[in-house]
N, C-alpha and C positions, 0 to 999 in steps of 0.2 A: 345337678346343675353344671353347666359348662361355663368356662371363662375364656375370653379372648385376650391374650397378651400381645401388646403392640410394642415393638422395639424399633426405634428409629436410630440408626447408627451410621457413621461414616462409610462411604462406599468401600466394599471389599471386606467388611467385617461381619456380614450376614451369616456366612458359613460358620464362623466361630460362635455366633449366637445360637444357631441351630444345634451345633455340637454340644454346647453347654446345656441347652434345654433338654436334649435327649439324655445326657448323663444324669440330669435331675429328674427324669421320669416322663418327659413328653415323648410323643411319637412322630416328631417332625414338625414342619411348618411350611409357610409360603413366603417367598422372597419377592418383593416388588422394588424396582429401581425408581428413584425419584430425585428431585432437585429441591434443595432448601431455598426458601425465599424470605425467611424471617429477618435476615441480616443483610446489610449492604455487601455486595460481592467484593472480594479482595481484588486488587489490581496487580498484574505482573506485566511490566513494561507498559504497553498501551492496551493490554487485554484485560477484560474482566474475567475472573475465575469464579465460576458458580460452584457453590458447595453441593456436591453430589452425595446422595444418601441412599441407604438400603432400608426398606421397611420390611420388618419380619412380623408375620402373623402366626401365632401359635395358639391353637385351641387345646385347652387342658381341662381335666375334670376338677371338680371342686376339691377333691381330696389332695391334690398336689399343686394347685396354681400358686400358692404362696412360696413353696419350695422352689419351683421353676423360676418364678419371677425374681426371687431373691438371689438365686444362683446367677442369673443373667446380670442383674444389677452389680453384684459383687465382682464378677469376673471381667466385666467390660468397663470397669472404672467409670461408671455413669455419674458418679458424684463430681467428676472433673468437667469443667466447662468445655463444650464442643465435642464431647464423647458420645452424646446421644441422649435420648429420652425413652423412658419406659412407662407404660401405663396399662392398666387391666380393666376390662369391662365384663360384667356378667352378661351372659347371652340368654335371652328368653326362650329361644327355640333353636335347635340344631338338627338339620336333616341330612342324611346321607353320610354321616360320619360313622365309620366302623372301627371299633377298637381292635388293635392287633394284639394277638397273644404273643408273648415272648417265647422264643425257641430255645 
């Protein structure tokens, strides 16, 4: 079985999430840029500053999804407010994914 790890972090931190996940055993991921809308935007002078986010998708095997997700959580200080959110979903089917052999 495969799992999809979602990490939503402040803009610019997605590369760090990918690096941590790879060190924990994943084979990469996908980064999507987004905008947070859950909180009222902060104001600077007369401008509203929208919270920009990076969304990272990482598909991992059942054998290491807990290790990868825990490494991301611990390394990205996600217990701190505003640092992001992490969640994991099981995938019913995955097509086109090829596991890469380590060199």
